[in-house]
C-alpha positions in Angstrom: -22.7 -121.7 53.1 -19.3 -120.6 54.5 -17.6 -122.1 51.5 -19.8 -120.1 49.2 -19.0 -117.0 51.2 -15.3 -117.7 50.7 -15.7 -118.2 47.0 -17.7 -115.0 46.8 -14.9 -113.1 48.6 -12.3 -114.1 46.0 -14.8 -113.2 43.3 -15.2 -109.8 44.9 -11.5 -109.2 45.4 -10.8 -110.2 41.7 -13.6 -107.9 40.5 -12.2 -104.9 42.5 -8.6 -105.6 41.2 -9.7 -106.0 37.6 -11.8 -102.8 37.5 -9.3 -100.8 39.5 -6.2 -101.8 37.6 -7.7 -102.8 34.2 -10.3 -100.1 33.7 -10.0 -97.2 36.1 -6.2 -96.6 35.8 -6.2 -96.7 32.0 -9.2 -94.4 31.8 -7.7 -91.9 34.2 -4.5 -91.8 32.1 -6.5 -91.3 28.9 -9.1 -88.8 30.4 -7.2 -86.8 33.1 -9.9 -84.2 33.4 -12.5 -86.8 34.2 -10.7 -88.7 36.9 -13.2 -87.9 39.7 -16.1 -89.0 37.5 -14.3 -92.2 36.6 -13.8 -93.0 40.3 -17.4 -92.3 41.2 -18.9 -94.3 38.2 -16.8 -97.4 38.4 -17.0 -97.6 42.2 -20.8 -97.7 41.8 -20.3 -100.5 39.3 -18.1 -102.4 41.8 -20.8 -102.1 44.5 -23.4 -103.5 42.1 -21.3 -106.4 40.9 -20.5 -107.4 44.5 -24.3 -107.6 45.2 -24.3 -104.4 47.3 -26.3 -101.4 47.8 -25.7 -98.1 49.6 -28.1 -96.2 51.9 -27.1 -92.8 53.3 -28.4 -91.2 56.5 -28.1 -87.5 57.3 -26.8 -84.9 54.8 -23.3 -84.9 53.2 -21.8 -81.5 53.4 -19.5 -81.0 50.5 -18.5 -77.5 51.7 -16.4 -78.8 54.6 -12.6 -79.2 54.4 -12.4 -82.7 55.7 -14.4 -85.9 56.2 -13.2 -88.3 59.0 -14.5 -91.8 59.0 -14.1 -95.2 60.7 -12.4 -97.8 58.6 -13.1 -101.6 58.2 -11.7 -102.2 54.7 -11.6 -101.3 51.0 -15.4 -101.2 50.8 -15.4 -98.0 52.9 -13.5 -96.2 50.2 -15.5 -97.7 47.4 -18.8 -96.8 49.1 -17.8 -93.2 49.9 -16.7 -92.7 46.3 -19.8 -94.3 44.9 -22.3 -92.6 47.2 -22.1 -89.1 45.7 -20.1 -86.9 43.3 -17.8 -85.2 45.8 -14.2 -84.8 44.6 -12.5 -86.5 47.5 -8.8 -86.3 48.1 -7.8 -89.3 50.2 -5.0 -89.4 52.7 -3.1 -92.7 52.4 0.1 -94.2 53.6 3.2 -94.1 51.3 3.3 -97.8 50.9 0.0 -97.7 48.9 1.4 -95.1 46.5 4.4 -97.3 45.9 2.3 -100.4 45.1 2.9 -101.6 41.5 0.1 -100.4 39.1 -2.5 -99.9 41.9 -0.5 -96.9 43.2 -1.6 -95.0 40.1 -5.2 -95.0 41.6 -3.7 -92.6 44.2 -1.1 -90.8 42.1 -3.2 -89.9 39.1 -6.0 -88.2 41.1 -3.4 -86.5 43.3 -4.3 -88.0 46.6 -2.2 -87.1 49.7 0.7 -89.3 50.6 1.8 -89.8 54.2 5.1 -91.3 55.2 4.6 -92.6 58.7 8.2 -93.7 59.1 9.5 -90.2 58.3 9.6 -87.5 61.0 8.8 -84.9 58.4 5.7 -86.8 57.3 3.4 -84.6 59.5 4.9 -81.4 58.1 4.3 -82.6 54.6 0.7 -83.6 55.5 0.1 -80.2 56.9 1.5 -78.5 53.8 -0.5 -80.7 51.4 -3.8 -80.2 53.3 -3.2 -76.4 53.4 -2.6 -76.4 49.7 -5.8 -78.3 49.1 -8.1 -76.0 51.2 -6.7 -72.9 49.6 -6.9 -74.2 46.1 -9.7 -72.7 43.9 -10.8 -76.2 42.9 -12.6 -77.3 46.1 -11.8 -80.9 47.1 -12.8 -82.5 50.4 -10.0 -84.3 52.2 -10.9 -87.7 53.6 -8.9 -89.4 56.4 -9.3 -92.4 58.6 -8.1 -91.1 62.0 -7.8 -94.7 63.4 -4.8 -95.0 61.0 -5.6 -98.6 60.0 -8.4 -101.1 59.4 -10.0 -103.0 62.2 -12.7 -105.6 62.7 -13.6 -104.5 66.2 -16.7 -102.6 67.2 -14.8 -100.2 69.3 -12.9 -97.4 67.5 -9.2 -97.5 67.8 -7.6 -94.5 69.5 -7.5 -91.7 67.0 -4.0 -90.8 65.8 -2.7 -87.4 66.7 -1.8 -86.2 63.2 -5.4 -85.5 62.2 -6.0 -83.4 65.4 -2.8 -81.4 64.8 -3.6 -80.6 61.2 -7.2 -79.8 62.0 -6.3 -77.4 64.8 -3.4 -75.7 62.9 -5.6 -75.0 59.9 -8.9 -74.5 61.8 -10.6 -77.0 59.5 -14.4 -77.6 59.2 -14.9 -81.3 59.6 -17.8 -83.7 59.0 -17.6 -87.1 60.8 -18.9 -90.1 58.9 -19.8 -93.5 60.3 -19.9 -96.5 57.9 -21.5 -99.8 58.9 -22.2 -103.2 57.3 -19.4 -102.8 54.8 -17.7 -105.9 56.2 -20.8 -107.9 55.4 -20.4 -107.1 51.7 -16.6 -107.9 51.7 -14.8 -108.9 54.9 -11.0 -108.7 54.4 -10.4 -110.1 57.9 -12.1 -113.5 57.6 -12.3 -113.5 53.8 -16.0 -113.9 53.3 -18.6 -111.9 51.3 -22.3 -111.6 51.1 -25.0 -109.5 49.4 -25.4 -106.5 51.7 -26.4 -102.9 52.1 -23.7 -100.5 53.2 -25.0 -97.7 55.5 -23.2 -94.3 55.5 -24.2 -91.9 58.3 -23.2 -88.3 58.0 -22.9 -86.6 61.4 -23.1 -82.9 62.0 -20.2 -80.8 60.6 -18.3 -78.5 62.9 -15.4 -76.0 62.8 -12.4 -76.9 64.9 -11.3 -74.4 67.5 -7.9 -74.4 69.1 -9.5 -73.2 72.4 -11.6 -76.4 72.5 -9.1 -78.9 73.9 -11.6 -81.8 74.1 -13.1 -81.7 70.5 -11.0 -84.7 69.2 -12.1 -87.0 72.1 -15.6 -85.7 71.8 -15.9 -86.5 68.1 -14.6 -90.0 68.6 -17.1 -90.5 71.4 -19.9 -89.2 69.1 -18.9 -91.6 66.3 -18.7 -94.5 68.8 -22.2 -93.8 70.1 -23.5 -93.9 66.5 -21.6 -97.2 65.9 -23.2 -98.7 69.1 -26.6 -97.5 68.1 -26.3 -99.1 64.6 -25.5 -102.4 66.2 -27.9 -102.3 69.1 -30.9 -101.0 67.1 -30.3 -102.4 63.6 -27.8 -105.2 64.1 -25.4 -103.5 61.7 -21.8 -104.1 62.6 -19.1 -101.6 61.8 
């Protein structure tokens, strides 16, 4: 059974790579005005081909400025793009933009690049987010405040950049909790199974500079949701 799960992982990884580089990138080059639709449609296809399904809980608020979510692996991104038709602008590290061919998945739809090794990286992030929220074409920024993928149940300490940007620009944020995505494709132990990815939309809120504890509180709220998913439904994050 474990051997089959390993084989299934490599099938899943190959499927994602082929559709991303072989189909989505060329289509976005040919049809630049339909880039968001291409991402939504083909990510739904990926979920189906991997033997997955998506169930959402709560209401996704597309009027907010930013989604913040926990992060286990590539399926989190695929599932959020596949779930609804929101024009998401992802925040990703510079190394992903520099990746041969795959970097176009970020460059073509104009995602936000962050250079963590450059001291001016936070200034650029602040500028890019401000530009997005003031643009007439409303896009919702999505960021993983943990800063990296993890296979642990406990959230990693949230990075400070998200807090600084949110407070400076007084953003309206909706936290999102994703569970069971590792069951569908686990990049940590390289296994895969048929699975349903669960996406829980928590209550949106507007950040206030006067509320010094909001960032810790939102991490605590997300962790409580993660714990409840495991204890009540046996769904790991």
